[in-house]
C-alpha positions as a printed NumPy array, in Angstrom:
array([[ 84.751, 154.058, 137.834],
       [ 81.851, 155.153, 139.869],
       [ 79.646, 153.032, 137.608],
       [ 81.982, 150.177, 138.148],
       [ 81.813, 150.432, 141.855],
       [ 78.019, 150.855, 141.89 ],
       [ 77.766, 147.832, 139.689],
       [ 79.973, 145.794, 141.914],
       [ 77.898, 146.666, 145.094],
       [ 74.573, 145.647, 143.227],
       [ 76.269, 142.389, 142.525],
       [ 77.041, 142.111, 146.043],
       [ 73.577, 142.208, 147.284],
       [ 72.164, 138.843, 145.95 ],
       [ 75.596, 137.267, 146.859],
       [ 75.082, 138.358, 150.516],
       [ 71.422, 137.03 , 150.741],
       [ 72.464, 133.722, 149.067],
       [ 75.6  , 133.166, 151.229],
       [ 73.716, 133.911, 154.531],
       [ 70.899, 131.753, 153.71 ],
       [ 73.168, 128.91 , 152.799],
       [ 75.04 , 129.416, 156.113],
       [ 71.782, 129.483, 158.114],
       [ 70.607, 126.273, 156.337],
       [ 73.766, 124.53 , 157.062],
       [ 73.731, 125.636, 160.735],
       [ 70.127, 124.28 , 160.986],
       [ 71.097, 120.945, 159.405],
       [ 73.021, 119.859, 162.616],
       [ 70.717, 117.644, 164.745],
       [ 69.167, 119.44 , 167.711],
       [ 69.723, 122.852, 168.993],
       [ 70.933, 124.685, 172.022],
       [ 67.757, 123.784, 173.868],
       [ 68.004, 120.118, 173.324],
       [ 70.858, 120.244, 176.002],
       [ 68.549, 121.618, 178.507],
       [ 66.111, 118.902, 177.814],
       [ 68.371, 116.561, 179.352],
       [ 68.362, 118.5  , 182.606],
       [ 65.677, 117.178, 184.792],
       [ 65.309, 120.54 , 186.604],
       [ 64.187, 122.186, 183.395],
       [ 60.426, 121.382, 182.778],
       [ 59.091, 120.561, 179.28 ],
       [ 56.915, 123.718, 179.507],
       [ 59.806, 125.741, 180.074],
       [ 61.728, 124.376, 177.054],
       [ 58.541, 124.87 , 174.973],
       [ 58.237, 128.409, 176.104],
       [ 61.932, 129.082, 175.295],
       [ 61.71 , 127.506, 171.999],
       [ 58.714, 129.657, 171.174],
       [ 60.34 , 132.776, 172.503],
       [ 63.443, 132.3  , 170.379],
       [ 61.54 , 131.266, 167.372],
       [ 63.145, 127.855, 167.123],
       [ 59.63 , 126.169, 166.687],
       [ 59.164, 128.099, 163.437],
       [ 60.307, 126.672, 159.933],
       [ 63.892, 127.368, 158.812],
       [ 62.898, 129.96 , 156.289],
       [ 60.72 , 131.951, 158.86 ],
       [ 63.652, 131.762, 161.192],
       [ 65.922, 133.243, 158.57 ],
       [ 63.598, 136.013, 157.662],
       [ 63.184, 136.96 , 161.189],
       [ 66.98 , 136.871, 161.782],
       [ 67.569, 138.827, 158.457],
       [ 65.115, 141.397, 159.615],
       [ 66.905, 141.913, 162.926],
       [ 70.184, 142.003, 160.987],
       [ 68.937, 144.771, 158.634],
       [ 68.37 , 146.694, 162.052],
       [ 71.92 , 146.012, 163.056],
       [ 70.937, 143.292, 165.421],
       [ 72.908, 140.134, 165.097],
       [ 70.525, 138.086, 167.392],
       [ 70.648, 136.926, 170.945],
       [ 73.119, 134.48 , 172.155],
       [ 71.487, 131.463, 173.867],
       [ 74.541, 130.417, 176.079],
       [ 75.766, 133.847, 177.138],
       [ 72.236, 135.247, 177.474],
       [ 73.145, 138.671, 175.834],
       [ 73.091, 140.225, 172.319],
       [ 75.529, 138.476, 169.979],
       [ 77.22 , 141.896, 169.183],
       [ 78.01 , 142.773, 172.653],
       [ 79.666, 139.247, 173.111],
       [ 81.609, 139.512, 169.751],
       [ 83.041, 142.981, 169.709],
       [ 85.359, 142.487, 172.653],
       [ 86.631, 139.18 , 171.356],
       [ 87.312, 140.838, 167.771],
       [ 89.348, 143.638, 169.406],
       [ 91.443, 140.879, 171.501],
       [ 92.022, 139.059, 168.126],
       [ 93.12 , 142.167, 166.339],
       [ 95.739, 142.849, 169.089],
       [ 97.551, 139.775, 167.473],
       [ 96.383, 139.899, 163.946],
       [ 96.897, 143.302, 163.089],
       [100.784, 143.482, 164.058],
       [101.105, 140.136, 162.439],
       [ 99.856, 141.221, 159.328],
       [101.916, 144.374, 159.098],
       [105.009, 142.418, 160.033],
       [104.241, 139.679, 157.411],
       [104.38 , 142.283, 154.652],
       [107.261, 144.169, 155.812],
       [109.438, 140.912, 155.963],
       [107.902, 138.524, 153.507],
       [108.223, 140.991, 150.392],
       [111.927, 142.081, 150.906],
       [112.913, 138.419, 151.857],
       [111.189, 137.295, 148.584],
       [113.015, 140.107, 146.437],
       [116.358, 139.358, 148.088],
       [115.789, 135.479, 147.297],
       [115.038, 136.242, 143.747],
       [117.94 , 138.688, 143.135],
       [120.39 , 136.337, 144.642],
       [119.039, 132.927, 143.613],
       [121.037, 130.084, 144.796],
       [123.392, 132.15 , 146.735],
       [124.242, 131.181, 150.426],
       [121.666, 133.687, 151.717],
       [119.029, 132.429, 149.4  ],
       [119.485, 128.835, 150.368],
       [119.393, 129.565, 154.065],
       [116.248, 131.538, 153.669],
       [114.714, 128.659, 151.702],
       [115.902, 126.371, 154.416],
       [114.258, 128.425, 157.161],
       [111.029, 128.935, 155.025],
       [110.517, 125.025, 154.439],
       [110.904, 124.633, 158.289],
       [108.297, 127.473, 158.919],
       [106.018, 125.865, 156.374],
       [106.39 , 122.339, 158.032],
       [105.661, 123.33 , 161.646],
       [101.883, 123.874, 162.333],
       [101.336, 127.132, 164.213],
       [ 99.801, 125.452, 167.199],
       [102.864, 123.166, 167.601],
       [105.279, 126.161, 167.189],
       [103.268, 127.721, 170.224],
       [103.77 , 124.562, 172.211],
       [107.546, 124.636, 171.326],
       [107.804, 128.278, 172.476],
       [105.847, 127.688, 175.799],
       [108.234, 124.629, 176.571],
       [111.351, 126.846, 175.904],
       [110.101, 129.712, 178.008],
       [109.294, 127.336, 180.778],
       [112.588, 125.778, 180.639],
       [114.117, 129.143, 181.074],
       [111.863, 129.932, 183.956],
       [112.767, 126.704, 185.862],
       [116.511, 127.176, 185.249],
       [116.469, 130.936, 186.002],
       [113.358, 131.921, 187.783],
       [112.74 , 134.512, 185.066],
       [109.705, 134.367, 182.987],
       [110.681, 136.066, 179.78 ],
       [107.409, 135.949, 178.099],
       [103.946, 134.78 , 179.473],
       [102.988, 131.395, 178.294],
       [ 99.196, 131.732, 178.287],
       [ 96.421, 134.545, 178.802],
       [ 96.18 , 138.186, 177.654],
       [ 96.717, 139.902, 181.121],
       [ 98.562, 139.602, 184.166],
       [ 96.973, 139.098, 187.757],
       [ 96.031, 142.555, 189.174],
       [ 95.43 , 143.936, 185.674],
       [ 92.458, 145.965, 186.748],
       [ 94.586, 147.953, 189.162],
       [ 97.249, 148.946, 186.443],
       [ 97.297, 152.445, 185.06 ],
       [ 96.461, 152.881, 181.265],
       [ 99.873, 152.803, 180.226],
       [100.948, 149.729, 182.08 ],
       [ 97.822, 147.985, 180.874],
       [ 98.942, 148.549, 177.444],
       [102.358, 147.315, 178.036],
       [101.109, 144.205, 179.912],
       [ 98.976, 143.226, 176.861],
       [101.699, 143.732, 174.564],
       [103.98 , 141.672, 176.577],
       [101.426, 138.919, 176.579],
       [101.098, 139.329, 172.746],
       [104.709, 139.028, 171.723],
       [104.731, 135.193, 171.425],
       [101.377, 134.795, 169.668],
       [102.443, 137.437, 167.204],
       [105.627, 135.668, 166.36 ],
       [104.063, 132.203, 166.093],
       [101.317, 133.441, 163.803],
       [103.558, 135.267, 161.583],
       [106.372, 132.716, 161.217],
       [104.575, 130.24 , 158.892],
       [102.867, 133.319, 156.808],
       [106.332, 134.654, 156.313],
       [107.662, 131.413, 154.997],
       [104.837, 130.941, 152.581],
       [104.555, 134.594, 151.488],
       [108.324, 134.881, 150.896],
       [108.278, 131.707, 148.73 ],
       [105.374, 133.158, 146.607],
       [107.265, 136.59 , 146.195],
       [110.457, 135.108, 145.363],
       [108.753, 132.893, 142.542],
       [106.838, 136.053, 141.247],
       [110.123, 138.055, 141.189],
       [112.064, 135.228, 139.36 ],
       [109.233, 134.911, 136.684],
       [108.838, 138.743, 135.913],
       [112.754, 139.375, 135.846],
       [112.932, 136.695, 133.177],
       [110.387, 138.65 , 130.917],
       [111.41 , 140.501, 127.722],
       [110.594, 143.835, 128.866],
       [112.915, 143.441, 131.713],
       [115.852, 142.586, 129.42 ],
       [114.789, 145.471, 127.328],
       [114.844, 147.909, 130.252],
       [118.396, 146.564, 131.187],
       [119.543, 146.853, 127.565],
       [118.393, 150.485, 127.515],
       [120.727, 151.229, 130.52 ],
       [118.223, 151.743, 133.126],
       [119.504, 151.343, 136.653],
       [119.098, 148.135, 138.255],
       [117.24 , 149.882, 141.281],
       [114.686, 151.172, 138.742],
       [114.303, 147.83 , 136.686],
       [113.686, 145.89 , 139.952],
       [111.565, 148.18 , 142.122],
       [109.839, 150.239, 139.364],
       [109.191, 147.79 , 136.66 ],
       [109.539, 144.228, 138.106],
       [108.15 , 144.668, 141.673],
       [104.849, 146.328, 140.388],
       [104.007, 143.053, 138.343],
       [105.422, 140.783, 140.92 ],
       [102.988, 142.108, 143.689],
       [ 99.919, 141.561, 141.651],
       [ 99.079, 138.025, 143.484],
       [ 99.6  , 139.771, 146.82 ],
       [ 97.014, 142.502, 145.902],
       [ 94.788, 139.981, 144.444],
       [ 94.695, 138.288, 147.969],
       [ 94.064, 141.483, 149.913],
       [ 90.366, 140.506, 149.866],
       [ 91.165, 137.808, 152.527],
       [ 92.884, 140.203, 154.921],
       [ 89.834, 141.932, 156.303],
       [ 87.888, 138.743, 157.276],
       [ 91.292, 137.527, 158.596],
       [ 91.447, 140.537, 160.864],
       [ 88.475, 139.411, 162.841],
       [ 88.686, 135.55 , 162.281],
       [ 91.428, 135.563, 164.947],
       [ 94.754, 133.802, 165.026],
       [ 93.077, 130.206, 164.849],
       [ 94.368, 127.392, 167.265],
       [ 97.161, 129.689, 168.586],
       [ 94.531, 131.544, 170.605],
       [ 93.244, 128.1  , 172.027],
       [ 96.705, 126.741, 172.699],
       [ 97.83 , 129.928, 174.482],
       [ 94.471, 130.766, 176.08 ],
       [ 94.327, 134.068, 174.228],
       [ 90.684, 135.407, 174.683],
       [ 89.864, 136.023, 171.02 ],
       [ 87.583, 134.903, 168.412],
       [ 88.456, 131.256, 167.681],
       [ 87.853, 129.92 , 171.374],
       [ 84.447, 131.829, 171.33 ],
       [ 83.489, 130.419, 167.894],
       [ 84.446, 126.827, 168.989],
       [ 82.454, 126.905, 172.205],
       [ 79.277, 128.461, 170.181],
       [ 79.656, 125.595, 167.764],
       [ 79.691, 122.99 , 170.519],
       [ 76.838, 124.541, 172.246],
       [ 74.776, 125.027, 169.004],
       [ 74.546, 128.693, 169.749],
       [ 72.551, 129.407, 166.442],
       [ 72.677, 133.219, 166.227],
       [ 76.278, 133.513, 167.679],
       [ 77.659, 131.366, 164.895],
       [ 75.458, 133.033, 162.306],
       [ 76.735, 136.387, 163.501],
       [ 80.45 , 135.379, 163.101],
       [ 79.487, 133.948, 159.453],
       [ 77.755, 137.412, 158.536],
       [ 80.534, 139.612, 159.855],
       [ 83.218, 137.543, 157.892],
       [ 81.144, 137.553, 154.749],
       [ 80.575, 141.331, 154.877],
       [ 84.287, 141.838, 155.387],
       [ 85.168, 139.369, 152.586],
       [ 82.868, 141.15 , 150.132],
       [ 84.316, 144.432, 150.93 ],
       [ 87.875, 143.116, 150.709],
       [ 87.255, 141.635, 147.403],
       [ 85.82 , 145.021, 146.354],
       [ 88.931, 146.833, 147.249],
       [ 91.192, 144.004, 145.902],
       [ 89.518, 144.61 , 142.393],
       [ 89.892, 148.341, 142.753],
       [ 93.612, 148.012, 143.641],
       [ 94.23 , 145.489, 140.877],
       [ 93.034, 148.081, 138.237],
       [ 95.657, 150.406, 139.609],
       [ 98.373, 148.007, 139.681],
       [ 97.752, 146.18 , 136.473],
       [ 96.961, 148.739, 133.536],
       [ 95.707, 145.667, 131.636],
       [ 92.626, 145.437, 133.718],
       [ 89.729, 147.932, 132.568],
       [ 86.831, 148.95 , 134.693],
       [ 84.631, 147.74 , 131.847]])
């Protein structure tokens, strides 16, 4: 197993350099750069633009910029943000923490709900409960997250206008006067603001995952070895949760590689709609301002986590599925 892990890590090295260079090249293909916007400002002289372009290395060929960026990256320096005038890592880390306040509970909630719901639907196929769950799942799949967030905001505001009670906040991550709160009240305040974003992000994922789990369980339960296990007189609980479930969760284990980058990629447009200061608004702002090293930093962190996640996923697959060998 040690040789397998070392071999996989060695394979990741060329993948990392190839993917980062390709990402760096694609970012450079966009016309202009961050300093191009300053050229439109009559208060900024051409000499200043030229000095800044030389200072940030933007006057060099793409491959030299990449090598310079990679040299800094190997020293744990993701570069300098043009827009925020600060190291990229200092800007990104607080936003990653903010996004994880939503994404981590959503991921845990997703697996705790989707897998039992999928198993229930498979064991009671076409029952009233299965039909109700299927109906709700299709609704969850049909409504985009950002639109569901808008629906929740509308309903909360309607309750507020009619009763004067704000059940949950409709935007932001903290209340006014947050800095004066004691630590325990700060945690409760952030949790209160995170309730609706967590529900919105989890809803559509539960709908999709539960349908996949239901389909996998139905397929596994129809296999010959399951019929053999039942014919031998094994308890239904043993047949379902020991023999069938282990094979049915293989697609979930195979997708674990995407969980780690998902943890820092944020909650997508939900963060934008609900003014949550997470990763997605910062990334969109960086793309708009052509903040080269900020975008490259995002891509690099996501790439590293994706590669680590895929390695963990492969190792777990060898444990779950005995047909897979390290060789």
